[in-house]
SELUM-81943 format. One record per residue: residue number from 1; x negated, y negated, z negated of N, C-alpha, C, O, CB in turn; residue in one letter. Coordinates in Angstrom, 1 decimal. Atoms other than C-alpha are relative to their C-alpha. Glycine has a CB too. Example, Ala and Ser with C-alpha at 12.3 -4.5 7.8 and 13.67 -1.06 7.14 Angstrom:
BEGIN
{1, {-0.9, 1.2, 0.0}, {-12.3, 4.5, -7.8}, {-0.9, -1.2, 0.0}, {-1.9, -1.2, -0.7}, {1.0, 0.0, -1.2}, 'A'} {2, {0.9, 1.1, 0.0}, {-13.7, 1.1, -7.1}, {0.8, -1.1, -0.8}, {0.3, -2.2, -0.9}, {-0.4, -0.5, 1.4}, 'S'} 
***
This chain:
BEGIN
{1, {1.0, -0.7, -0.8}, {63.4, -127.1, -34.3}, {0.5, 1.4, 0.3}, {0.8, 2.1, -0.7}, {-1.4, 0.0, -0.7}, 'M'} {2, {-0.4, -1.4, -0.5}, {64.4, -124.0, -32.3}, {-1.3, 0.8, 0.2}, {-2.1, 0.5, 1.1}, {0.9, -0.1, 1.2}, 'N'} {3, {1.2, -0.8, -0.1}, {61.7, -121.3, -32.7}, {0.4, 1.4, 0.4}, {1.3, 2.0, -0.2}, {-0.7, 0.1, -1.4}, 'R'} {4, {-0.3, -1.4, -0.6}, {61.8, -118.0, -30.7}, {-1.3, 0.8, 0.2}, {-2.3, 0.2, 0.8}, {0.8, -0.1, 1.3}, 'E'} {5, {1.1, -0.9, -0.2}, {59.3, -115.1, -30.7}, {0.2, 0.6, 1.4}, {1.3, 1.1, 1.7}, {-0.1, 1.1, -1.1}, 'I'} {6, {-0.1, -0.5, -1.4}, {58.5, -114.1, -27.1}, {-0.8, 1.3, 0.0}, {-2.0, 1.3, -0.3}, {-0.6, -1.0, 1.0}, 'I'} {7, {0.7, -1.3, -0.1}, {57.6, -110.4, -26.6}, {0.6, 0.7, 1.2}, {1.8, 0.7, 1.5}, {0.2, 0.9, -1.3}, 'M'} {8, {-0.4, -0.8, -1.2}, {57.7, -108.3, -23.4}, {-0.8, 1.2, 0.1}, {-2.0, 1.2, -0.1}, {0.0, -0.9, 1.3}, 'T'} {9, {0.8, -1.2, -0.3}, {56.7, -104.8, -22.6}, {-0.7, 0.0, 1.3}, {-1.5, 0.8, 1.6}, {1.0, 1.2, 0.0}, 'A'} {10, {0.7, 0.2, -1.3}, {55.6, -106.1, -19.2}, {-1.4, -0.6, -0.1}, {-2.0, -0.8, 0.9}, {0.9, -0.8, 0.9}, 'D'} {11, {1.3, 0.5, 0.3}, {52.5, -107.6, -20.8}, {-0.6, 0.9, -1.1}, {0.1, 1.6, -1.8}, {0.1, -1.5, -0.5}, 'A'} {12, {0.7, -0.9, 1.1}, {49.9, -105.9, -23.1}, {0.6, -0.3, -1.4}, {0.9, -1.4, -1.7}, {-1.5, -0.2, 0.1}, 'P'} {13, {-0.4, 0.1, 1.4}, {51.0, -105.2, -26.6}, {-1.0, -0.8, -0.8}, {-2.2, -0.8, -0.5}, {0.1, 1.4, -0.7}, 'E'} {14, {0.9, 0.7, 0.9}, {49.5, -107.5, -29.3}, {-0.9, 1.0, -0.6}, {-0.5, 2.1, -1.0}, {0.8, -0.8, -1.0}, 'A'} {15, {1.0, -0.9, 0.7}, {46.3, -106.0, -30.7}, {-0.1, -0.2, -1.5}, {-0.9, 0.4, -2.1}, {-1.4, -0.3, 0.7}, 'L'} {16, {0.0, 0.3, 1.4}, {47.1, -107.3, -34.1}, {1.3, -0.6, -0.4}, {2.3, -0.5, 0.3}, {-1.2, -1.0, -0.4}, 'G'} {17, {-1.2, 0.5, 0.6}, {49.7, -109.0, -36.3}, {0.3, -1.4, 0.6}, {0.2, -2.4, -0.1}, {0.0, -0.1, -1.5}, 'P'} {18, {-0.3, 1.2, -0.6}, {50.7, -111.7, -33.8}, {1.0, 0.2, 1.1}, {1.1, 1.3, 1.6}, {-1.3, -0.8, 0.5}, 'Y'} {19, {-1.0, -0.1, -1.1}, {53.3, -112.5, -31.1}, {-0.7, -0.3, 1.3}, {-1.8, -1.0, 1.3}, {1.2, -1.0, -0.2}, 'S'} {20, {0.5, 0.4, -1.3}, {52.6, -112.7, -27.4}, {0.1, -1.5, 0.3}, {-0.7, -2.1, 0.9}, {0.7, 0.8, 1.1}, 'Q'} {21, {-0.2, 1.5, -0.1}, {54.0, -116.2, -27.5}, {1.1, -0.4, -1.0}, {1.9, 0.4, -1.5}, {0.4, -0.4, 1.4}, 'A'} {22, {-1.0, 0.6, 0.8}, {56.1, -118.5, -29.6}, {0.6, -1.2, 0.8}, {-0.2, -2.0, 1.4}, {-0.5, -0.5, -1.4}, 'I'} {23, {-0.7, 1.2, -0.7}, {58.7, -120.9, -28.0}, {0.6, -0.8, -1.0}, {1.4, -0.4, -1.9}, {1.1, 0.6, 1.0}, 'K'} {24, {-0.6, 1.0, 0.9}, {59.5, -124.0, -29.9}, {0.6, -1.1, 0.9}, {-0.2, -1.9, 1.6}, {-1.1, -0.6, -1.0}, 'I'} {25, {-0.7, 1.0, -0.8}, {62.1, -126.2, -28.2}, {-0.5, 0.1, 1.5}, {-0.2, 1.2, 2.1}, {-0.3, -1.4, -0.5}, 'D'} {26, {0.4, -0.1, -1.4}, {60.6, -127.0, -24.8}, {-1.5, 0.3, 0.2}, {-2.1, 0.1, 1.3}, {0.2, -1.4, 0.7}, 'N'} {27, {1.4, -0.4, -0.1}, {57.1, -125.7, -25.5}, {-0.2, 1.5, -0.2}, {0.6, 2.1, -1.0}, {-0.8, -0.7, -1.1}, 'F'} {28, {0.3, -1.4, 0.2}, {55.6, -122.2, -25.3}, {-1.5, 0.0, -0.3}, {-2.3, -0.5, 0.5}, {0.3, 0.9, 1.2}, 'V'} {29, {1.4, -0.2, 0.5}, {52.3, -121.3, -27.1}, {-0.3, 1.5, 0.2}, {0.2, 2.3, -0.6}, {-0.2, -0.6, -1.4}, 'F'} {30, {0.4, -1.4, -0.2}, {50.8, -118.1, -25.8}, {-1.1, 0.4, -0.9}, {-2.0, -0.4, -1.2}, {-0.3, 0.4, 1.5}, 'T'} {31, {1.1, -0.6, 0.6}, {48.5, -115.8, -27.7}, {-1.1, 0.1, 1.2}, {-0.7, 0.1, 2.3}, {0.3, 1.3, -0.7}, 'A'} {32, {1.0, -0.2, -1.0}, {45.2, -115.3, -25.9}, {0.2, 1.4, 0.7}, {0.6, 2.3, 0.0}, {-1.4, 0.0, -0.6}, 'G'} {33, {-0.2, -1.3, -0.8}, {45.4, -112.6, -23.2}, {-1.4, 0.4, 0.5}, {-2.2, -0.4, 0.9}, {1.0, -0.1, 1.1}, 'Q'} {34, {1.2, -0.5, -0.6}, {42.5, -110.4, -22.1}, {0.5, 0.9, 1.2}, {1.7, 1.1, 1.4}, {-0.8, 0.9, -1.0}, 'I'} {35, {-0.3, -0.7, -1.2}, {42.4, -108.2, -19.0}, {0.5, 1.4, -0.1}, {0.0, 2.3, 0.5}, {-1.2, 0.1, 0.9}, 'G'} {36, {-0.6, -1.3, 0.2}, {44.4, -105.3, -20.2}, {1.2, 0.2, 1.0}, {2.0, -0.6, 1.2}, {0.6, 0.2, -1.5}, 'L'} {37, {-1.1, -0.5, -0.9}, {46.7, -103.4, -17.8}, {1.1, 0.3, -1.0}, {1.0, 1.2, -1.8}, {-0.4, 1.2, 0.9}, 'D'} {38, {-1.1, -0.2, 0.9}, {50.1, -103.5, -19.6}, {0.5, 1.5, 0.1}, {1.1, 2.0, -0.9}, {1.1, -0.9, 0.2}, 'P'} {39, {-0.5, -1.3, -0.1}, {50.9, -100.0, -18.3}, {-0.8, 1.0, -0.7}, {-0.4, 2.1, -1.1}, {0.2, 0.4, 1.4}, 'S'} {40, {1.0, -0.9, 0.6}, {47.8, -98.4, -19.8}, {-0.6, -0.5, -1.3}, {-1.1, 0.3, -2.1}, {-1.1, 0.4, 0.9}, 'T'} {41, {0.7, 0.6, 1.1}, {46.7, -100.8, -22.5}, {-1.5, 0.1, 0.1}, {-2.2, 0.0, -1.0}, {0.5, 0.6, -1.3}, 'Q'} {42, {1.4, -0.1, -0.2}, {43.2, -100.4, -21.0}, {-0.5, -1.1, 0.8}, {0.3, -1.7, 1.6}, {-0.4, 1.4, 0.6}, 'K'} {43, {0.6, 1.1, -0.8}, {40.9, -103.0, -19.5}, {0.0, 0.4, 1.4}, {-0.3, 1.6, 1.8}, {-1.5, -0.3, -0.5}, 'M'} {44, {0.0, -0.2, -1.4}, {41.2, -103.3, -15.8}, {-1.5, 0.3, 0.5}, {-2.4, -0.2, -0.1}, {0.5, -1.2, 0.8}, 'V'} {45, {1.3, -0.3, -0.6}, {38.3, -101.9, -13.7}, {-0.6, -1.3, 0.7}, {0.2, -2.1, 1.2}, {0.1, 1.2, 1.0}, 'E'} {46, {0.7, 1.1, -0.7}, {35.7, -104.4, -12.3}, {-0.6, -0.9, -1.0}, {-0.8, -0.6, -2.2}, {1.0, -0.7, 0.9}, 'G'} {47, {0.8, 1.0, 0.8}, {34.1, -107.5, -13.6}, {0.9, -1.2, -0.3}, {2.1, -1.1, -0.5}, {-1.2, -0.5, 0.7}, 'G'} {48, {-0.6, 1.2, 0.4}, {35.0, -111.1, -14.4}, {1.2, -0.4, 0.9}, {2.2, -0.9, 0.4}, {-1.0, -1.1, 0.0}, 'I'} {49, {-1.1, 0.4, -0.9}, {37.1, -111.7, -11.3}, {1.3, 0.9, -0.2}, {2.4, 0.3, -0.3}, {-0.4, 0.2, 1.5}, 'K'} {50, {-1.1, -0.9, 0.3}, {39.3, -108.7, -11.9}, {0.7, -0.2, -1.3}, {1.9, -0.2, -1.5}, {-0.4, 1.5, 0.1}, 'E'} {51, {-0.6, 0.2, 1.4}, {39.7, -109.4, -15.6}, {0.7, -1.4, 0.0}, {1.8, -1.5, -0.6}, {-1.1, 0.0, -1.0}, 'Q'} {52, {-0.6, 1.3, 0.0}, {40.5, -113.1, -14.9}, {1.4, 0.1, 0.7}, {2.4, -0.5, 0.2}, {-0.9, -1.0, 0.7}, 'T'} {53, {-1.3, -0.2, -0.7}, {43.2, -112.1, -12.4}, {1.0, 0.7, -0.9}, {2.2, 0.3, -1.0}, {-0.2, 0.8, 1.3}, 'E'} {54, {-1.0, -0.7, 0.9}, {44.8, -109.7, -14.9}, {0.4, -0.8, -1.1}, {1.6, -0.8, -1.5}, {-0.7, 1.3, -0.5}, 'Q'} {55, {-0.3, 0.9, 1.1}, {44.6, -112.2, -17.7}, {1.1, -0.9, 0.4}, {2.1, -1.1, -0.3}, {-1.2, -0.8, -0.5}, 'V'} {56, {-1.0, 1.0, -0.4}, {46.5, -114.7, -15.7}, {1.3, 0.6, 0.4}, {2.4, 0.0, 0.2}, {-0.5, -0.8, 1.2}, 'I'} {57, {-1.2, -0.7, -0.2}, {49.0, -112.2, -14.5}, {0.8, 0.3, -1.3}, {2.0, 0.2, -1.4}, {-0.2, 1.4, 0.8}, 'K'} {58, {-0.6, -0.3, 1.3}, {49.6, -111.2, -18.1}, {0.7, -1.3, -0.6}, {1.8, -1.2, -1.1}, {-1.0, 0.5, -1.0}, 'N'} {59, {-0.6, 1.3, 0.5}, {50.1, -114.9, -19.1}, {1.2, -0.4, 0.8}, {2.2, -0.8, 0.2}, {-1.1, -1.1, 0.1}, 'L'} {60, {-1.2, 0.3, -0.8}, {52.5, -115.4, -16.2}, {1.2, 0.8, -0.4}, {2.3, 0.3, -0.5}, {-0.3, 0.3, 1.5}, 'R'} {61, {-1.1, -0.8, 0.5}, {54.6, -112.5, -17.4}, {0.6, -0.4, -1.3}, {1.8, -0.5, -1.4}, {-0.5, 1.5, -0.1}, 'T'} {62, {-0.5, 0.5, 1.3}, {54.8, -113.8, -20.9}, {0.7, -1.3, 0.2}, {1.8, -1.5, -0.4}, {-1.2, -0.2, -1.0}, 'V'} {63, {-0.7, 1.3, -0.3}, {55.7, -117.3, -19.6}, {1.3, 0.2, 0.6}, {2.3, -0.4, 0.3}, {-0.9, -0.9, 0.8}, 'L'} {64, {-1.3, -0.2, -0.7}, {58.4, -115.9, -17.3}, {1.0, 0.6, -1.0}, {2.2, 0.2, -0.9}, {-0.2, 1.1, 1.1}, 'E'} {65, {-0.9, -0.5, 1.0}, {59.9, -114.0, -20.3}, {0.6, -1.2, -0.8}, {1.7, -1.1, -1.3}, {-0.7, 1.0, -1.0}, 'K'} {66, {-0.5, 1.1, 0.8}, {60.2, -117.4, -22.0}, {0.8, -1.0, 0.9}, {1.2, -2.0, 0.4}, {-1.2, -0.7, -0.7}, 'S'} {67, {-0.7, 0.9, -0.9}, {61.8, -119.0, -18.9}, {-0.9, -1.1, 0.6}, {-0.4, -2.1, 1.1}, {1.1, -0.7, -0.8}, 'G'} {68, {0.9, 1.0, -0.6}, {58.7, -120.9, -17.8}, {-0.9, 0.7, 1.1}, {-0.9, 1.9, 1.2}, {-0.9, -0.6, -1.1}, 'M'} {69, {0.9, -0.5, -1.0}, {56.0, -120.5, -15.1}, {-1.4, -0.5, -0.3}, {-1.6, -1.3, -1.1}, {0.5, -0.4, 1.5}, 'T'} {70, {1.4, 0.5, 0.1}, {52.3, -121.0, -14.7}, {0.0, -1.5, 0.3}, {-0.9, -2.3, -0.2}, {-1.0, 0.7, 0.9}, 'L'} {71, {0.0, 1.4, -0.3}, {53.2, -124.4, -13.2}, {0.5, -0.9, -1.2}, {0.3, -2.1, -1.1}, {1.0, -0.2, 1.1}, 'G'} {72, {-0.4, 0.7, 1.2}, {54.6, -125.4, -16.6}, {-1.2, -0.1, -1.0}, {-1.1, -0.8, -2.0}, {1.2, 0.6, -0.7}, 'D'} {73, {1.1, 0.0, 1.0}, {51.2, -124.9, -18.3}, {-0.6, -1.4, 0.0}, {-0.9, -2.0, 1.0}, {-1.1, 1.0, 0.5}, 'A'} {74, {0.6, 1.3, 0.2}, {49.8, -128.1, -19.7}, {-1.4, 0.0, -0.7}, {-2.2, -0.9, -0.6}, {0.9, -0.9, -0.9}, 'V'} {75, {1.3, -0.1, 0.7}, {46.8, -126.8, -21.7}, {-0.5, 1.5, 0.1}, {0.3, 2.4, -0.2}, {0.1, -0.4, -1.4}, 'K'} {76, {0.6, -1.3, 0.0}, {44.5, -123.8, -21.2}, {-1.3, 0.0, -0.9}, {-2.1, -0.9, -0.8}, {-0.3, 0.5, 1.5}, 'A'} {77, {1.2, -0.2, 0.7}, {41.9, -122.5, -23.6}, {-0.6, 1.3, 0.6}, {0.0, 2.4, 0.5}, {0.2, 0.1, -1.5}, 'D'} {78, {0.7, -1.1, -0.7}, {39.4, -120.2, -21.8}, {-1.2, 0.4, -0.9}, {-2.0, -0.5, -1.3}, {-0.5, -0.3, 1.4}, 'V'} {79, {1.1, -0.5, 0.7}, {36.9, -118.0, -23.7}, {-0.8, 0.9, 0.9}, {-0.2, 1.9, 1.4}, {0.4, 0.6, -1.4}, 'F'} {80, {0.8, -0.8, -0.8}, {34.0, -116.5, -21.9}, {-1.2, 0.6, -0.8}, {-1.6, -0.1, -1.7}, {-0.6, -0.7, 1.2}, 'L'} {81, {1.1, -0.6, 0.8}, {31.3, -114.1, -23.2}, {-1.3, -0.3, 0.7}, {-2.4, -0.2, 0.1}, {0.1, 1.5, -0.1}, 'T'} {82, {1.2, 0.4, -0.8}, {28.8, -115.3, -20.5}, {0.3, -1.3, 0.8}, {1.2, -1.3, 1.6}, {-0.5, 1.2, 0.9}, 'E'} {83, {-0.2, 1.2, -0.8}, {28.5, -118.8, -19.1}, {-0.3, 0.3, 1.4}, {0.2, -0.5, 2.3}, {-1.0, -1.1, -0.6}, 'L'} {84, {0.3, -0.3, -1.4}, {27.1, -117.2, -16.0}, {1.3, 0.5, 0.8}, {1.2, 0.5, 2.0}, {-1.1, 1.1, 0.1}, 'S'} {85, {-1.3, -0.4, -0.6}, {30.7, -116.0, -15.3}, {0.9, -1.2, 0.3}, {2.0, -1.0, 0.8}, {0.7, 1.0, -0.9}, 'N'} {86, {-0.9, 1.2, -0.1}, {32.1, -119.6, -15.2}, {0.4, -0.2, 1.4}, {1.6, -0.4, 1.6}, {-0.8, -1.2, -0.5}, 'Y'} {87, {-0.4, 0.2, -1.4}, {32.0, -120.0, -11.4}, {1.0, 1.0, 0.5}, {2.0, 0.7, 1.2}, {-1.2, -0.1, 0.9}, 'A'} {88, {-0.9, -1.1, -0.5}, {33.6, -116.6, -10.7}, {1.4, -0.1, -0.6}, {2.4, 0.1, 0.0}, {-0.6, 1.3, -0.2}, 'E'} {89, {-1.3, 0.2, 0.7}, {36.3, -117.2, -13.3}, {0.7, -1.1, 0.6}, {1.9, -1.0, 0.9}, {-0.2, -0.2, -1.6}, 'M'} {90, {-0.6, 1.1, -0.6}, {37.0, -120.6, -11.8}, {0.6, 0.3, 1.3}, {1.6, -0.2, 1.7}, {-1.0, -1.2, 0.1}, 'N'} {91, {-0.4, -0.4, -1.3}, {37.3, -119.1, -8.4}, {1.4, 0.7, 0.0}, {2.3, 0.3, 0.8}, {-1.0, 1.0, 0.7}, 'E'} {92, {-1.3, -0.7, 0.2}, {40.2, -116.8, -9.5}, {1.0, -0.9, -0.7}, {2.1, -1.0, -0.2}, {-0.2, 1.3, -0.8}, 'I'} {93, {-0.9, 0.9, 0.8}, {41.7, -119.3, -12.0}, {0.6, -1.0, 1.0}, {1.8, -1.3, 0.9}, {-0.8, -0.7, -1.1}, 'Y'} {94, {-0.5, 1.0, -0.9}, {42.0, -121.9, -9.2}, {1.1, 0.5, 1.0}, {1.9, -0.2, 1.5}, {-1.1, -0.6, 0.8}, 'S'} {95, {-1.0, -0.6, -0.8}, {44.1, -119.5, -7.1}, {1.4, -0.1, -0.6}, {2.4, -0.2, 0.1}, {-0.4, 1.5, 0.3}, 'L'} {96, {-1.3, 0.0, 0.7}, {46.8, -119.5, -9.8}, {0.4, -1.4, -0.4}, {1.6, -1.7, -0.6}, {-0.1, 0.9, -1.2}, 'F'} {97, {-0.3, 1.4, 0.5}, {46.5, -123.2, -10.9}, {-0.4, -1.1, 1.0}, {-0.9, -2.1, 0.6}, {-0.7, -0.2, -1.3}, 'F'} {98, {0.4, 1.0, -1.0}, {45.9, -125.0, -7.6}, {0.9, -1.2, 0.1}, {0.4, -2.3, 0.5}, {-0.1, 0.7, 1.3}, 'S'} {99, {-1.0, 1.1, -0.2}, {49.0, -127.2, -7.7}, {0.0, -0.9, -1.3}, {-0.1, -2.1, -1.2}, {1.4, 0.5, 0.3}, 'Q'} {100, {-0.2, 0.7, 1.3}, {49.4, -128.2, -11.4}, {-1.0, 0.5, -1.0}, {-0.7, 1.3, -1.9}, {1.5, 0.2, -0.5}, 'A'} {101, {1.1, -0.5, 0.9}, {46.1, -127.8, -13.1}, {0.2, -0.5, -1.4}, {0.2, -1.7, -1.6}, {-1.4, -0.5, 0.6}, 'E'} {102, {-0.1, 0.5, 1.4}, {46.5, -127.9, -16.9}, {-1.3, -0.5, -0.5}, {-2.4, -0.2, 0.1}, {0.5, 1.2, -0.9}, 'P'} {103, {1.2, 0.4, 0.7}, {44.0, -129.6, -19.1}, {-0.6, 1.3, -0.5}, {0.1, 2.2, -0.8}, {0.3, -1.0, -1.2}, 'A'} {104, {0.7, -1.2, 0.4}, {41.4, -127.1, -20.1}, {-1.2, -0.2, -0.8}, {-2.0, -1.1, -0.7}, {-0.3, 0.8, 1.3}, 'R'} {105, {1.3, -0.1, 0.8}, {38.7, -126.2, -22.6}, {-0.5, 1.4, 0.3}, {0.2, 2.4, 0.3}, {0.3, -0.2, -1.5}, 'T'} {106, {0.7, -1.3, -0.2}, {36.2, -123.5, -21.9}, {-1.1, 0.1, -1.0}, {-2.0, -0.8, -1.1}, {-0.6, 0.1, 1.5}, 'T'} {107, {0.9, -0.2, 1.1}, {34.2, -122.0, -24.7}, {-0.7, 1.3, 0.2}, {-0.1, 2.3, 0.6}, {0.7, 0.0, -1.4}, 'I'} {108, {0.8, -1.2, -0.1}, {31.4, -119.4, -24.6}, {0.0, 0.6, -1.4}, {-0.4, -0.1, -2.4}, {-1.4, -0.2, 0.6}, 'V'} {109, {-0.1, -0.7, 1.3}, {31.8, -116.8, -27.4}, {-0.9, 1.2, 0.0}, {-1.3, 1.7, 1.1}, {1.4, 0.4, -0.4}, 'V'} {110, {0.8, -1.2, 0.1}, {29.7, -113.9, -28.6}, {0.7, 1.2, 0.5}, {0.1, 2.0, 1.3}, {-0.5, 0.2, -1.4}, 'K'} {111, {-0.7, -1.2, -0.3}, {32.3, -111.2, -28.2}, {1.5, -0.3, 0.1}, {2.0, -1.3, -0.5}, {-0.3, 1.1, -1.0}, 'D'} {112, {-1.5, 0.1, -0.1}, {36.0, -110.7, -27.3}, {0.5, 1.4, -0.2}, {-0.3, 2.4, -0.1}, {0.4, -0.5, 1.4}, 'L'} {113, {-0.5, -1.3, 0.3}, {38.3, -107.8, -28.2}, {-0.1, 1.0, 1.2}, {0.0, 0.5, 2.4}, {1.5, -0.1, -0.4}, 'P'} {114, {0.1, -1.1, -1.0}, {37.9, -104.5, -26.3}, {-1.1, -0.2, 1.1}, {-1.0, 0.3, 2.2}, {1.3, 0.1, 0.7}, 'K'} {115, {1.1, 0.3, -1.0}, {34.7, -105.8, -24.6}, {0.4, -0.9, 1.1}, {-0.3, -0.9, 2.2}, {-0.5, 1.3, 0.5}, 'G'} {116, {-0.4, 0.9, -1.1}, {36.6, -108.3, -22.5}, {-1.0, -1.1, 0.3}, {-1.8, -1.5, -0.6}, {1.3, -0.7, -0.4}, 'A'} {117, {1.0, 1.1, -0.5}, {34.6, -110.9, -20.5}, {0.7, -1.3, -0.1}, {0.0, -2.3, -0.1}, {-0.4, 0.3, 1.4}, 'L'} {118, {-0.8, 1.2, 0.0}, {37.4, -113.5, -20.6}, {1.3, 0.1, -0.8}, {1.9, 1.2, -0.8}, {0.3, -0.5, 1.5}, 'V'} {119, {-1.3, 0.1, 0.6}, {40.4, -114.5, -22.7}, {0.5, -1.4, 0.2}, {-0.3, -2.4, 0.2}, {-0.2, 0.3, -1.6}, 'E'} {120, {-0.6, 1.3, -0.3}, {42.8, -117.3, -21.9}, {1.3, -0.1, -0.8}, {2.1, 0.9, -0.9}, {0.3, -0.2, 1.5}, 'I'} {121, {-1.2, 0.4, 0.7}, {45.6, -118.9, -24.0}, {0.6, -1.2, 0.6}, {-0.2, -2.1, 1.1}, {-0.2, -0.2, -1.6}, 'A'} {122, {-0.6, 1.2, -0.7}, {48.1, -121.4, -22.6}, {1.0, -0.7, -1.0}, {1.6, 0.0, -1.8}, {0.7, 0.4, 1.3}, 'L'} {123, {-1.2, 0.8, 0.5}, {50.5, -124.1, -23.8}, {0.8, -0.4, 1.2}, {0.2, -1.0, 2.1}, {-0.4, -1.2, -1.0}, 'I'} {124, {-0.8, 0.4, -1.1}, {53.4, -124.7, -21.5}, {1.1, -0.8, -0.5}, {1.5, -0.7, -1.7}, {0.6, 1.2, 0.8}, 'A'} {125, {-1.1, 0.9, 0.5}, {56.1, -127.3, -21.6}, {0.9, -0.3, 1.2}, {0.5, -0.4, 2.4}, {-0.5, -1.3, -0.5}, 'A'} {126, {-1.0, 0.4, -1.1}, {59.3, -128.2, -19.6}, {0.2, -1.5, -0.1}, {0.9, -2.1, 0.6}, {1.4, 0.7, -0.2}, 'H'} 
***
């Protein structure tokens, strides 16, 4: 088994003792990303749409560092703090995953780090 830690300064720093992603052979397992701007480490301005877009951009950056793309995503775990944000999150999510939609689980949670409205983690495979 070939295991590689994936870290890039082009995505937000980990908020705790974890890696942005781990690559094992032909799989990449990302940590959950929230809507932090990697240049400021602060939450992007706006609501669920802006945060969802930033989350997916952050995930795309981490995947690219590992040699993969969003099109390689096979599983997504989405965490929302409000079920009422589901439709708006889907609107933005579908812009990035319109061709190769990964299997997905969406869970409503009480809170997310830094007051985030959405967090997404991906598994990608070649």
